[in-house]
C-alpha positions as CSV (number, residue, x, y, z in Angstrom):
1,X,122.2,118.8,37.8
2,X,123.5,121.8,39.9
3,X,124.8,120.6,43.2
4,X,123.7,123.0,46.0
5,X,125.3,123.1,49.5
6,X,123.7,122.5,52.8
7,X,126.2,124.9,54.5
8,X,128.1,128.1,53.7
9,X,131.8,128.2,54.7
10,X,134.1,131.2,55.0
11,X,135.0,131.6,51.3
12,X,131.3,131.2,50.3
13,X,130.3,133.8,52.8
14,X,132.9,136.1,51.3
15,X,131.4,135.4,47.8
16,X,128.1,136.4,49.2
17,X,129.6,139.8,50.3
18,X,131.0,140.3,46.8
19,X,127.6,139.4,45.3
20,X,126.0,142.0,47.6
21,X,128.4,144.6,46.3
22,X,127.6,143.6,42.7
23,X,123.8,143.6,43.4
24,X,123.9,147.0,45.1
25,X,126.0,148.4,42.2
26,X,123.4,147.2,39.7
27,X,120.4,148.5,41.7
28,X,122.0,151.6,43.2
29,X,120.2,154.2,41.1
30,X,116.9,152.4,41.5
31,X,117.3,152.4,45.3
32,X,118.3,156.1,45.3
33,X,115.2,157.0,43.3
34,X,113.0,155.3,45.9
35,X,114.6,157.3,48.8
36,X,111.9,159.6,50.3
37,X,112.3,158.7,54.1
38,X,113.5,159.9,56.5
39,X,115.0,162.5,54.2
40,X,114.5,162.6,50.4
41,X,118.2,163.0,49.6
42,X,118.5,160.1,47.1
43,X,121.4,158.4,48.7
44,X,120.2,155.2,50.3
45,X,121.6,153.0,47.5
46,X,124.9,154.9,47.6
47,X,125.1,154.5,51.4
48,X,124.3,150.8,51.3
49,X,126.9,150.2,48.6
50,X,129.6,152.2,50.4
51,X,128.9,150.3,53.6
52,X,129.1,146.9,51.9
53,X,132.3,147.9,50.2
54,X,133.8,148.8,53.5
55,X,132.7,145.4,54.9
56,X,134.4,143.6,52.0
57,X,137.5,145.6,52.4
58,X,137.8,144.5,56.0
59,X,137.9,140.9,55.1
60,X,141.2,141.2,53.3
61,X,142.6,137.8,52.5
62,X,140.3,136.0,55.0
63,X,138.0,135.0,52.2
64,X,140.7,132.7,50.8
65,X,140.5,130.2,53.6
66,X,139.1,131.5,56.9
67,X,136.0,130.0,58.5
68,X,132.6,131.6,58.3
69,X,132.9,133.0,61.9
70,X,136.1,134.9,61.1
71,X,134.7,136.2,57.8
72,X,131.4,137.2,59.3
73,X,133.1,139.1,62.2
74,X,135.3,141.0,59.7
75,X,132.3,141.9,57.5
76,X,130.4,143.2,60.6
77,X,133.4,145.2,61.9
78,X,134.1,146.7,58.4
79,X,130.4,147.6,58.0
80,X,130.2,149.3,61.3
81,X,133.4,151.4,60.9
82,X,132.4,152.3,57.3
83,X,128.7,152.7,57.8
84,X,127.1,155.5,55.7
85,X,123.7,156.9,56.6
86,X,120.8,155.5,58.5
87,X,120.5,152.5,56.1
88,X,124.2,151.7,56.2
89,X,124.2,151.6,60.0
90,X,121.3,149.1,60.0
91,X,123.0,147.0,57.3
92,X,126.0,146.7,59.6
93,X,123.7,145.2,62.2
94,X,122.4,142.7,59.7
95,X,126.0,141.5,59.2
96,X,126.7,141.6,62.9
97,X,123.6,139.4,63.4
98,X,125.1,136.8,61.0
99,X,128.4,137.0,62.9
100,X,126.6,136.4,66.2
101,X,124.5,133.6,64.9
102,X,127.5,131.7,63.5
103,X,129.6,132.3,66.6
104,X,126.9,130.9,68.9
105,X,126.4,127.8,66.8
106,X,127.7,124.6,68.4
107,X,128.3,123.0,65.0
108,X,131.1,123.4,62.5
109,X,132.3,126.8,61.6
110,X,129.7,127.2,58.8
111,X,126.3,128.8,58.2
112,X,123.5,126.2,57.9
113,X,119.7,126.3,58.2
114,X,119.5,126.6,62.0
115,X,122.3,129.2,62.1
116,X,120.4,131.3,59.4
117,X,117.3,131.4,61.6
118,X,119.4,132.6,64.5
119,X,121.3,135.1,62.4
120,X,118.2,136.8,61.1
121,X,116.7,136.9,64.6
122,X,119.8,138.5,66.0
123,X,120.0,140.9,63.1
124,X,116.4,142.0,63.7
125,X,117.0,142.5,67.5
126,X,120.2,144.4,66.9
127,X,118.6,146.7,64.3
128,X,115.7,147.4,66.7
129,X,118.2,148.3,69.5
130,X,120.1,150.6,67.2
131,X,117.2,152.7,66.0
132,X,116.0,155.1,68.7
133,X,112.5,155.5,67.3
134,X,111.7,152.5,65.0
135,X,109.1,153.2,62.3
136,X,106.9,150.6,60.6
137,X,107.4,150.3,56.8
138,X,111.2,150.6,56.8
139,X,114.1,148.2,56.3
140,X,113.7,147.0,59.9
141,X,110.1,145.9,59.1
142,X,111.4,144.0,56.0
143,X,114.1,142.4,58.0
144,X,111.7,141.3,60.7
145,X,109.5,139.7,58.1
146,X,112.4,137.6,56.8
147,X,113.2,136.5,60.4
148,X,109.6,135.7,61.2
149,X,109.3,133.6,58.0
150,X,112.3,131.5,58.8
151,X,111.2,131.0,62.4
152,X,107.8,129.8,61.1
153,X,109.3,127.3,58.6
154,X,109.4,123.9,60.3
155,X,111.8,124.8,63.1
156,X,112.3,121.1,63.9
157,X,116.0,120.3,63.5
158,X,117.4,120.0,60.0
159,X,114.3,118.9,58.0
160,X,114.4,122.2,56.2
161,X,117.4,122.7,54.0
162,X,119.5,125.8,53.8
163,X,118.5,126.2,50.2
164,X,114.8,126.2,51.2
165,X,115.3,128.6,54.0
166,X,117.3,131.3,52.1
167,X,114.5,131.3,49.5
168,X,111.9,131.6,52.3
169,X,113.8,134.6,53.8
170,X,114.3,136.4,50.6
171,X,110.7,135.9,49.4
172,X,109.3,137.0,52.7
173,X,111.4,140.2,52.6
174,X,110.3,140.8,49.0
175,X,106.6,140.4,50.0
176,X,107.1,142.7,53.0
177,X,108.7,145.3,50.9
178,X,105.6,145.6,48.7
179,X,103.5,146.3,51.9
180,X,105.7,149.2,53.1
181,X,103.7,152.0,51.3
182,X,100.6,151.0,53.4
183,X,102.6,151.2,56.6
184,X,104.4,154.5,56.1
185,X,102.4,157.5,55.0
186,X,105.2,159.3,53.2
187,X,105.9,156.2,51.0
188,X,102.2,155.8,50.2
189,X,102.0,159.5,49.2
190,X,105.0,159.1,46.9
191,X,103.9,155.8,45.5
192,X,107.2,154.0,46.3
193,X,108.4,151.2,48.5
194,X,111.0,151.7,51.2
195,X,114.5,152.3,49.7
196,X,116.3,150.5,52.6
197,X,114.0,147.6,52.4
198,X,114.6,147.3,48.7
199,X,118.4,147.2,49.4
200,X,117.8,144.4,52.0
201,X,116.0,142.3,49.3
202,X,119.0,142.7,47.0
203,X,121.3,141.5,49.8
204,X,119.1,138.4,50.6
205,X,118.7,137.7,46.9
206,X,122.5,137.6,46.7
207,X,122.6,135.0,49.4
208,X,120.1,132.9,47.5
209,X,122.3,133.2,44.4
210,X,125.4,132.1,46.3
211,X,123.7,129.1,48.0
212,X,121.6,127.9,45.0
213,X,123.7,129.1,42.1
214,X,120.8,131.1,40.6
215,X,119.5,134.5,41.5
216,X,115.7,134.9,42.2
217,X,113.6,136.3,39.4
218,X,111.7,139.3,40.7
219,X,109.0,141.3,38.9
220,X,109.6,145.1,38.9
221,X,108.8,146.5,42.3
222,X,105.2,147.9,42.6
223,X,103.4,149.0,45.7
224,X,100.5,146.8,46.8
225,X,97.1,148.3,47.6
226,X,96.5,148.6,51.4
227,X,95.7,145.2,52.8
228,X,96.2,143.3,56.0
229,X,99.7,141.9,56.1
230,X,101.7,140.1,58.7
231,X,101.5,141.4,62.3
232,X,104.4,143.9,62.6
233,X,103.3,145.5,65.8
234,X,106.4,143.9,67.4
235,X,108.6,146.2,65.3
236,X,107.2,149.5,66.5
237,X,104.3,151.0,68.4
238,X,103.8,153.9,66.0
239,X,101.9,152.7,62.9
240,X,102.4,156.0,60.9
241,X,105.3,158.4,60.9
242,X,105.9,161.7,62.6
243,X,108.0,163.1,59.8
244,X,111.3,164.9,60.1
245,X,111.3,168.0,62.2
246,X,111.8,171.1,59.9
247,X,115.2,172.7,60.3
248,X,117.1,169.4,60.8
249,X,119.5,170.4,58.0
250,X,122.6,168.3,59.0
251,X,123.4,164.7,58.9
252,X,126.2,163.9,61.4
253,X,128.1,160.6,61.6
254,X,131.2,159.6,63.5
255,X,132.8,156.6,65.2
256,X,133.2,156.5,69.0
257,X,135.9,154.4,70.7
258,X,137.2,154.2,74.3
259,X,133.7,154.3,75.6
260,X,131.2,152.0,77.4
261,X,127.5,151.1,77.3
262,X,126.5,153.7,79.9
263,X,128.2,156.6,78.1
264,X,126.7,155.5,74.8
265,X,123.2,155.3,76.3
266,X,123.7,158.9,77.6
267,X,124.9,160.0,74.2
268,X,121.8,158.5,72.6
269,X,119.5,160.5,74.9
270,X,121.5,163.7,74.2
271,X,121.2,163.2,70.4
272,X,117.5,162.5,70.6
273,X,117.1,165.9,72.3
274,X,119.2,167.5,69.6
275,X,117.6,165.9,66.5
276,X,116.0,162.8,65.1
277,X,116.8,159.7,63.0
278,X,119.3,158.7,65.8
279,X,121.0,155.3,65.1
280,X,123.9,154.0,67.2
281,X,125.4,150.6,66.4
282,X,128.3,148.7,67.9
283,X,130.8,146.3,66.2
284,X,130.2,143.8,69.0
285,X,133.5,144.2,70.8
286,X,133.8,144.5,74.6
287,X,134.0,148.0,76.1
288,X,137.8,148.0,75.9
289,X,137.9,147.4,72.1
290,X,134.4,148.2,70.9
291,X,133.7,150.8,68.3
292,X,130.3,152.5,67.9
293,X,129.0,154.2,64.7
294,X,126.7,157.2,65.4
295,X,124.2,158.8,63.1
296,X,121.8,161.7,63.7
297,X,119.9,164.4,61.7
298,X,120.0,167.7,63.6
299,X,120.0,171.5,63.4
300,X,123.2,172.0,65.3
301,X,126.0,169.8,64.0
302,X,128.5,171.2,66.4
303,X,126.4,170.2,69.4
304,X,126.1,166.7,68.1
305,X,129.9,166.4,67.8
306,X,130.4,167.9,71.2
307,X,128.1,165.3,72.7
308,X,130.2,162.6,71.1
309,X,133.4,164.0,72.5
310,X,132.0,163.6,76.0
311,X,131.2,159.9,75.2
312,X,134.7,158.8,74.0
313,X,137.3,159.2,71.3
314,X,135.9,160.3,68.0
315,X,137.1,159.6,64.5
316,X,135.7,159.6,60.9
317,X,133.5,162.7,61.6
318,X,131.3,163.3,58.6
319,X,128.8,166.3,58.4
320,X,126.5,166.7,55.5
321,X,124.3,169.7,55.0
322,X,121.1,168.6,53.2
323,X,120.4,172.1,51.9
324,X,123.9,172.7,50.4
325,X,124.0,169.1,49.1
326,X,120.6,169.6,47.3
327,X,121.8,172.9,45.9
328,X,125.1,171.4,44.7
329,X,123.3,168.5,43.1
330,X,120.9,170.9,41.3
331,X,123.8,173.0,40.1
332,X,125.6,170.2,38.4
333,X,124.5,169.9,34.8
334,X,124.9,166.6,32.9
335,X,128.1,165.7,34.7
336,X,126.8,163.4,37.4
337,X,128.5,163.0,40.8
338,X,132.2,163.5,41.5
339,X,134.6,160.9,40.1
340,X,137.8,159.5,41.5
341,X,140.6,158.3,39.2
342,X,143.3,156.1,40.7
343,X,146.5,155.1,39.0
344,X,147.0,151.5,40.1
345,X,149.5,148.7,39.5
346,X,148.4,145.1,40.0
347,X,145.2,143.1,39.4
348,X,144.2,142.8,43.1
349,X,144.8,146.4,43.9
350,X,142.8,147.4,40.8
351,X,139.8,145.3,42.0
352,X,139.9,146.9,45.4
353,X,139.7,150.4,44.0
354,X,137.0,149.4,41.5
355,X,135.0,148.0,44.4
356,X,135.3,151.4,46.1
357,X,133.8,153.0,43.0
358,X,137.0,154.5,41.6
359,X,137.9,154.7,37.9
360,X,141.1,152.7,37.6
361,X,144.0,153.5,35.3
362,X,146.3,150.5,35.3
363,X,150.0,151.4,35.5
364,X,151.6,147.9,35.1
365,X,154.0,149.6,32.7
366,X,154.8,153.3,32.4
367,X,151.9,155.6,31.8
368,X,151.9,158.8,29.8
369,X,150.2,162.2,30.3
370,X,147.9,161.4,27.4
371,X,146.7,158.2,29.1
372,X,145.9,160.0,32.4
373,X,144.2,162.8,30.6
374,X,142.1,160.3,28.6
375,X,141.1,158.6,31.9
376,X,140.0,161.9,33.4
377,X,137.9,162.7,30.3
378,X,136.6,159.1,30.2
379,X,134.8,159.6,33.6
380,X,132.3,161.9,31.9
381,X,132.3,163.9,35.1
382,X,133.0,167.6,35.7
383,X,134.5,167.2,39.1
384,X,137.4,164.6,39.2
385,X,139.7,163.7,42.1
386,X,143.0,162.0,40.9
387,X,145.1,159.7,43.0
388,X,148.4,159.6,41.0
389,X,150.3,157.3,43.4
390,X,153.7,158.3,42.2
391,X,153.1,157.2,38.6
392,X,154.0,160.6,37.0
393,X,156.3,163.4,38.1
394,X,154.8,166.7,39.4
395,X,155.4,168.6,36.2
396,X,153.4,166.1,34.2
397,X,150.5,166.3,36.6
398,X,150.5,170.1,36.3
399,X,150.3,169.8,32.5
400,X,147.5,167.2,32.6
401,X,145.6,169.4,35.1
402,X,145.9,172.4,32.8
403,X,144.6,170.4,29.8
404,X,141.7,169.0,31.8
405,X,140.6,172.4,33.1
406,X,140.6,173.7,29.6
407,X,137.7,171.3,29.1
408,X,135.8,173.1,31.9
409,X,136.6,170.3,34.4
410,X,137.4,170.8,38.0
411,X,140.4,168.4,38.6
412,X,142.2,168.0,42.0
413,X,145.4,165.9,42.3
414,X,145.6,164.4,45.7
415,X,149.0,164.0,47.5
416,X,149.2,160.2,47.3
417,X,152.7,158.8,46.5
418,X,151.8,155.1,47.0
419,X,148.9,152.7,46.6
420,X,148.5,152.3,50.3
421,X,148.2,156.0,50.8
422,X,145.5,156.0,48.1
423,X,143.7,153.2,49.9
424,X,143.5,155.5,53.0
425,X,142.2,158.3,50.9
426,X,139.5,156.4,49.0
427,X,138.3,155.0,52.4
428,X,137.2,158.4,53.5
429,X,135.9,159.6,50.1
430,X,132.4,160.9,50.2
431,X,130.8,162.1,47.0
432,X,128.0,163.8,49.0
433,X,130.4,166.3,50.5
434,X,131.3,169.5,48.6
435,X,134.4,169.0,46.6
436,X,136.8,171.1,48.8
437,X,135.8,169.2,51.9
438,X,136.1,165.8,50.2
439,X,139.6,166.8,48.8
440,X,140.7,167.9,52.3
441,X,139.6,164.7,54.0
442,X,141.2,162.5,51.4
443,X,144.4,164.5,51.3
444,X,144.6,164.4,55.1
445,X,144.1,160.6,55.2
446,X,146.8,160.1,52.5
447,X,149.3,162.4,54.2
448,X,148.7,160.7,57.6
449,X,149.6,157.3,56.2
450,X,153.3,156.5,56.6
451,X,154.3,154.0,54.0
452,X,157.1,151.7,53.1
453,X,157.9,148.8,50.8
454,X,159.9,145.6,50.7
455,X,162.0,144.6,47.6
456,X,164.7,142.2,46.6
457,X,168.0,143.8,45.4
458,X,168.7,142.8,41.8
459,X,172.3,144.2,41.8
460,X,175.1,145.3,44.1
461,X,174.6,148.9,45.1
462,X,175.5,151.5,47.6
463,X,172.7,152.8,49.8
464,X,172.4,155.2,52.8
465,X,172.6,152.3,55.2
466,X,175.4,150.3,53.4
467,X,176.0,148.1,50.4
468,X,173.4,145.6,49.3
469,X,174.1,142.4,47.4
470,X,171.9,140.7,44.8
471,X,169.1,138.8,46.6
472,X,169.2,140.9,49.7
473,X,165.9,142.1,51.2
474,X,165.6,145.9,51.0
475,X,163.2,147.9,53.3
476,X,162.3,151.3,52.0
477,X,160.5,154.2,53.8
478,X,159.1,156.3,51.0
479,X,161.8,156.0,48.4
480,X,164.9,155.6,50.6
481,X,166.5,152.3,51.6
482,X,166.6,152.1,55.5
483,X,167.0,148.3,56.0
484,X,169.2,145.6,54.4
485,X,168.8,142.0,55.5
486,X,169.9,138.8,53.8
487,X,166.6,137.2,54.8
488,X,163.8,139.0,53.0
489,X,161.1,138.4,55.6
490,X,163.4,139.6,58.3
491,X,163.9,142.9,56.4
492,X,160.1,143.3,56.3
493,X,159.8,142.8,60.0
494,X,162.7,145.3,60.8
495,X,161.0,147.8,58.5
496,X,157.7,147.5,60.3
497,X,159.4,148.0,63.6
498,X,161.0,151.3,62.4
499,X,157.8,152.7,61.1
500,X,155.7,151.6,64.0
501,X,158.3,153.1,66.4
502,X,156.4,156.4,66.1
503,X,153.0,154.8,66.7
504,X,150.1,153.5,64.7
505,X,146.8,151.7,65.0
506,X,146.4,150.0,61.6
507,X,148.8,148.4,59.2
508,X,147.6,147.7,55.7
509,X,149.8,145.3,53.7
510,X,149.6,144.8,49.9
511,X,151.2,141.6,48.7
512,X,153.1,141.8,45.4
513,X,152.8,139.4,42.5
514,X,155.9,137.5,43.4
515,X,155.1,137.3,47.2
516,X,153.8,134.1,48.6
517,X,151.0,134.1,51.2
518,X,153.6,132.9,53.8
519,X,155.4,136.2,53.6
520,X,152.3,138.2,54.4
521,X,151.4,135.7,57.2
522,X,154.9,135.9,58.7
523,X,155.0,139.7,58.7
524,X,151.4,139.9,59.9
525,X,152.1,137.5,62.8
526,X,155.2,139.4,63.7
527,X,153.3,142.7,64.0
528,X,150.5,141.0,66.1
529,X,153.1,139.6,68.5
530,X,155.4,142.6,68.8
531,X,152.9,145.4,68.6
532,X,149.7,144.3,70.6
533,X,146.6,146.4,69.7
534,X,147.7,147.1,66.2
535,X,145.2,145.9,63.6
536,X,146.7,144.3,60.4
537,X,144.9,144.0,57.1
538,X,146.5,142.0,54.3
539,X,145.4,142.1,50.6
540,X,146.7,140.6,47.4
541,X,147.7,143.7,45.5
542,X,149.7,142.1,42.6
543,X,152.2,144.9,42.1
544,X,155.3,143.7,40.2
545,X,158.3,145.3,41.9
546,X,157.4,145.5,45.6
547,X,157.1,142.2,47.4
548,X,154.9,144.0,49.8
549,X,153.8,147.6,50.3
550,X,152.5,148.7,53.6
551,X,150.9,151.7,55.1
552,X,150.6,152.7,58.8
553,X,147.7,154.8,60.1
């Protein structure tokens, strides 16, 4: 008999996040096809998947042993900073609701039945606060139905198990999804259910699978005839939509930091005057450290960005023109969306890039021009971005590009000399942008990432900073040795000091195959103690030569 848990700890919560990514990957095209509101741009599944991947990436190694509170907070922060589209912003608040529910629990650092009720209620409240004009028949309605169902299920103490309650929540969401065409005119006219709501059902079904060991069996989604359902008047006062204003041709998204609640409230009012579909979400930090993700559809993208500049410090500005995007999509014949090929060493690093949607070419040994060309052709796409990561010399890349273009492919080689630079680039990749804008954003992110590596000398050698002996720790910036220490971890700490000497807000560390977790923990703790305010993310990369590779942004 399958043993099912009564609580979900940190590693299990991380498994849920991975299951969400897998589920959204499986149903991405289906969700995109349902997307008719607020704009029929067929990207809801893509946006939810990108947001969930960002959440997973933010956890780093926390899934290996951290409690559920730490994992939930990392997921929420990663989802907010990486939110894509309206649906992604709301998903970030679902994860933030889980983080808040677990943090407020007086019990052990786990998710249990009572915490799940609280988490879903917080998630609903946060989603409603985020959306300037809530509409019935959307993801928020489906979320509210799940919260209402768990509240109504024998709220007396622990008589109801977590297993029972996750099933109740997922089933209630699934039932509410089927009612969405009767609540939103544009869905009923198109004969589809809400795309964001469908994504939420995938996410709750993933939680059922992690808790019970078995995914729910769902019939193909079909719209129900109009009937009286649960009272959703608490979700919004407008039962039918006032559809998008003609001329709102731009989707604008950006992150705001160094702000406060008053300035964010003023920003919301300005954006509501400029456009519609305004969603602003916070990662839950206090004013000194909080980050807000902002989303609006408008006719004047410049004015929307200017309004944000008055509210705080902007980053990750993304502007999509719906008209150009539709034209570009229509112009692509048979090739599908743009592909990214990344040359990667190490199992862990390969998994990270695969989760980001990249086509991975493993370089655990030397790779050839023929292998890279085959990987580009194997994507089946006309537009291909390549992250070479120092695996081949420039002349070989030029030759591969010429051969690929002979096949009528548009191939762009991005300036990434290391895996950590490629991570920065893939984090800002947006297949909905036109190719030249996407290439510029990815190139800029890679070039802005200073990188270094820590190795162990295998022989006596002369370097620019002196002679090293076998076993010495070598710190490299780019390809040059700048630190020699007998103690390997001390070399890593000195190297970090040198690179952070010119500033930085985020350090990403990739642990090599021969590096123990204690090395990553020692360097990470050193950075936190010596450089307050610098965020550190540690991942198991698995590269063979470098004990660790790090990038500073």
